[in-house]
N, C-alpha and C positions, 0 to 999 in steps of 0.2 A: 212400218213404222208405226210407233206407239200412237195411241189415242191422246190429244192435248187434255189437260185437265180442265173440266168444267168449272169455271168460277162464276158465280153469281153475286153480282154488287148490288147489296140492299140499298143503299142510300141512293137518293135522286141525283140527277147530274147538278142541279142547282145547288144542293148542299155540299156536293163535292168541291165545286166552286168557289163556294164562300169558305169552306174549310182549308181549301189551296191557299188562298189570300191570309189566312190567318197563322200559316205555318212556318217556321223558317226555311230558308232557302233549301238548305241540305235535305228537307223532307218533302218538297214539292213533287219532285219526280215519282215519288211513291203515291202520290194522290193522281199525277197524270197517268200512272199504269191503271189507276180505277177508271178514271175517265175513259181510256181507251178499251179497257175491257167492257165499260159500259156501252160504249158508241158501237161496237164491233158487232155484226149479227152472228158470226161463227166464232167458237172457241179458238183462241189463238195459243200456239205453242209457245215455250219458253224462248225460241230462237227468234220467232216472228216479234214477239213482245220486245225482246232485247234491241231488235233493228229500229222498231218504232221510237222507243224510248233512248236510245242511243246508251246503252249500259252493257255490261257484261251478261251473258246469258244465266250465269249462276247468280247474280244479283236479282234479276228478274224472276228466277224461280224461287229465291229465299222470300222475295216480297209477297210472291203470290202464295207461298206457303203460309207465311205469317197471317196474310189476309184470312185466307181459309180455315186456319185453325183459331185464331184469336180476334178477328173483327178488326175493325178501323183502329181500336185502342191498341192492339198489338203491333199493327202496321206502324202507326205513328210514336209507338214508344222508343226512345232512342237512348241507349244504354250508358253512353259515354258520361262520366260525372265531372268534372272539371280538373284542376290541376292538382299534381301530387303535394303533399305537404311538404314542407321543408324539412331539412334533417338538422338544421341548424336552429336550436331553441333559442327562445327570448334571451335566456341567461347568457348564453356563448354568444349571440350577437352583441348584449349590451358589454361583455369583457373584450372582445375583440375591437368593439369601437373604443372603448378606453385606452387599449394598448396601441391602437392606431394613431390616436391622438396624443399620446403619451411622448416627448421627445427623447426621453432617457431609456425607455421601456419598450420602444417600437420594434416592430418585426423588420428584418433586412431582406427577407424574402418569402415567397410562398410556401418553400420547403420549410423554413423557419416556423412559419403559421402552422401550417400541417403537422409538424412535430409537437408544438405547443397543443395544439387541439388533441392530438392522440395522445399526449402524455396525461393532459388534466381533464378532457371531456369525453373523448371516443376511443376507447382502446382499439376497437377496429380500425381505425383510421377513418380518412375522408379521401375522396378523389381530387386530385389536382386541379382538373378542370372545374369542379364544382366550387372550390374555394375561390378559384381565380375569379370565376363568374360572379360569385355571391360578393366578394369584396367590391369588385367593379361596379355592379349593379346597385349595392345598397350604400356604398360609400363614397362612390365615384372616386376612387383612390386607385393608384399604384403604389406599389410598395416601394416608394423611394422615400428615404429619412435622411436627414442631415447626419453627416459624418460626425462620430462622438467626439472627435478633436474639437470640431466646432461647438459643440454643446458645453463642453468643458471650457472653451474661451469664452462662451456667452456668460457662463457661472462665474469665471475669474473678472470680466469686465464688470457684471453687476456688483460683485463684491469690491471690487476697487472704487467705483462709482459710490458706494454707499459709504465707504471709508472717507472719500473725497468731502462727501457732503457732510457727515459728521465733523471733519475737522475744520470745516468753514465757519 
């Protein structure tokens, strides 16, 4: 059996405990690993370390190697960065909003909206689920519009009302 890697933890136990309380939850187990290594008399294998920490043995090995090569800064560096930027630009957002609020020019379905986006803004197209979620999230809307016959009747009613008012 191979000899386990000897890791010497440079930081004191008190420093590690203080550092652990300052870290976000997802990085605390890494500090726990250093505390376990600091408190143990013999060097621990990745399997023993993984059982103590209740993580996968590959994760324990990765954390040990990170600390060995880059120190505490490398161990606590978390490479994830935030959300992906939206593929829908501010200009397109405003156009969609104006079309959704227009009673005569509104979209009748998500397919109609996707076709309009593909024709005018994104020749490569856009995923149905993406636009569906975007419209619901940003506008709180479902693509339900008044029937065109009703829109025409409303215009005819207002014209008739205006004529009635002018005659009075």
